Steps between C-alpha positions, in 0.01 A plus 500: 500500500767454235394490128494158349684453173279422198653166421467387862144611516410310188675192613309505834171550328548215250668264733167426680280504182367160418350440152123457498436120484123508439380431149192541277392359162453746213399472130798506285379839350539659839830354604755728331776597738392250764722240658427134473434331841554147371662347199301498180486178305386450147135389443581351169785423256624771262502456215239217546607340174794516250430836334631662191722811562452621140271500196596211264462134454500222765683195364723203590861602485601161349296591194685827425858468606623681185348774282271376213278264703148483361219471765123469477315755707210321673340770720530812711582546877421846636495650850181362660439268219746215485530241215307198615699239316873412501783553266637200316784426269530769226236718644480852647239720674471876448559638847475853668671638800366359830320219335546138618763302309303187378596149607776359276655837421814604688613816322367812334624640162468877472247593236752709313727196481243302306373527137144428437433241233184309385362309804796583735834668540864468405756580768769753424710464818600204710295434814662463850339255737252682721552842341239771579310262734431604869490177690222423737582635841796702373386804723367309806334180604170458690591509875834667454581771750570804282466800740637472848344655817629856540491571124375855420233466220603734224397502137704192401408292805128583456536375142647168600248460781218543251660264257522249784120518515487662844205742512587614856800510729576496871688807588623667825272755639612857443603685824228736629614846576291736709560878451396749757540880449485708823468869554236764585626702199437240228211492260441258212558622137201684370447693825518867561786561760438733783775745612687237683433201290677313225408227252615144600709357222731246655249212508468495110865472432568249780209289395610495136853405607375223724278349224789522255718318753251213526265591776121554531404820691245582764452876519404601847440863398589818687477498875527824707756538785284315751631196685154326510452528131859398417442199731178411315679510163784285636242249632336494159834419332582220757156351465558482117821300587708734288868418462626860525350814660632811331434826679557842338603778722499540879764235569738742682470596868376863480191623683280439199677177393270238638549196276802339670360544850160368397654193319714416811198528722312265265782251548748576225858389571712794380816381336654826396441853375711791373726400205816679393358601162370817335214522415312258737676504833183446714440151363338259758526112484305265731270199512191344638616141507540407129341827379765756404443865575675769291449858606592732207565876525214739413694696239417355157857457373628357831213256484577387151876470555437295812255283313755433222766414759295295750143421393579374153770246621280394790197428258726325257627262776154436641377420141795270421593733216858586400626855603456782254847605371506876523866549563720646224814695464515813276718815486439803707399789265616760761720510806324363798597644839619297798240325712411491869407201720178425312464312169357733245258405224510792259244530218669527160447485120687266284645603161770380266831672443645558149709188559182296569542463874213543736510811725305577816420872565328575829220750515573827669215466747486184723232591756323180612152649440566570132303223308551667159872467514465128598274431213742657264797307634651196328703383793623578854877568528631320812747679715622280776565640850820715521564463130769752377432737222434325170631676190296523176567205279579259800296176537180558696269232649126559433165332572296496185140601549406299187715186501514447124608857428856422401409181318 
């Protein structure tokens, strides 16, 4: 079987992914990062009255067109305690920021632009019509559609939703991702491994990445290399109506790689496997109807790289979230050798040159089992298939492991 190019594999995976349409209602306090399922309209008008934008004096502009006007102060209007009367000819009300502008008044004079005198004030500056007054409904009106369906609720949109008097919101359900680790050799963290055993680590990184991408996670635990037990775990995922089943390890076709065969026997339609990339060649993609299946390699680094390339974009599309922008171009810190037919993702550190340019320097060891190197890396240097030697200082494409690193 020919190796599938990375771009083609990703396109095939995403082309059949349909965003989750089901919705749920959440309290506003729990809705950060969620996607609105329907447009959100204002439950009230904001501001609900003409409000003062400054501390000063509410007055009629016609009474103070020029400096030197003398006005009688007849009361106070403060936030939450508006003046109950109205402002007539030659009168003013002491007013504070956010307070209702009393009926009759149409402008606010800054407190520093007025001189206090016995029983009132003398204006020191001319007053413009409507100055320092926030008109009723300036922000939004009751019933106005302010946030459209598909909007991601970040800090600013949650603020306006609260201001619209909406205590809860209807949002799209997060995709549910089932993660199944397989292998007789695997034990959970905290165990004491035997001579042929290792600690299972992939699940934790993949689950964290999935949640960060916008999914909920169902951890199916560790299952030994046993077809019946693998089948039971798959059935559990399908019964839970998950959107994606992620398997870790065993997706190849060796004597001890049972996952792919078991999935096919359970009814999975295999789309493709074996990608022209390093690390991560034995990636498997299939489906049970609308449920996606992503079989990741067992080596930790291969698993994480494949998750960044395939699982994260899949989750983002299912969740109706925009893609994460990880691509950047920096300079190669060292000469990079010519590449073969597989696209390489090389762990590297980023630093700045004396001229202030970002440089990517690959680690010397790139074995796909080395988690420590991956944790220390800032980016993955991308070397396309059959790329010629790249000299130090040349532009170099990278995938950022932390998207805001170069911000």
